[in-house]
C-alpha angles and dihedrals in degrees: 000000000000130000140183124231115204145147116239112245126231114280109249093212093059136050096216125099098206116144092012095109096065121097115222130208110203124183121232116240113267096198137020121264117246133189119266109241096223102040104019091229117143114243144135140199095255107110093182091078088070093054119093115171119202122213131184092228144015091247092057090051093048090048094051091049092049092045093053098038096249116154100225131178122200119230108207118237112254116249114256112235120197119211101206116195140142129232089252090064088071091069100047 
């Protein structure tokens, strides 16, 4: 059982930074998705794909994974780059 620990990046469509401070533990899929014969929707019998655990810090997420024997790798948070410009820069 493997998992990924990461921090959600800031949404590009909004200026707010809500829910960006939580660390998430998300399980890797155990089996491939296949189309349902009746509806055609993709799905699988793996229920762990629906579980996303939230933690206040990276250390808490790692401790949980170690305590439950989950092989987890941490995906680093992308650096936030600010593009500082003024309204006058549009006319240069």
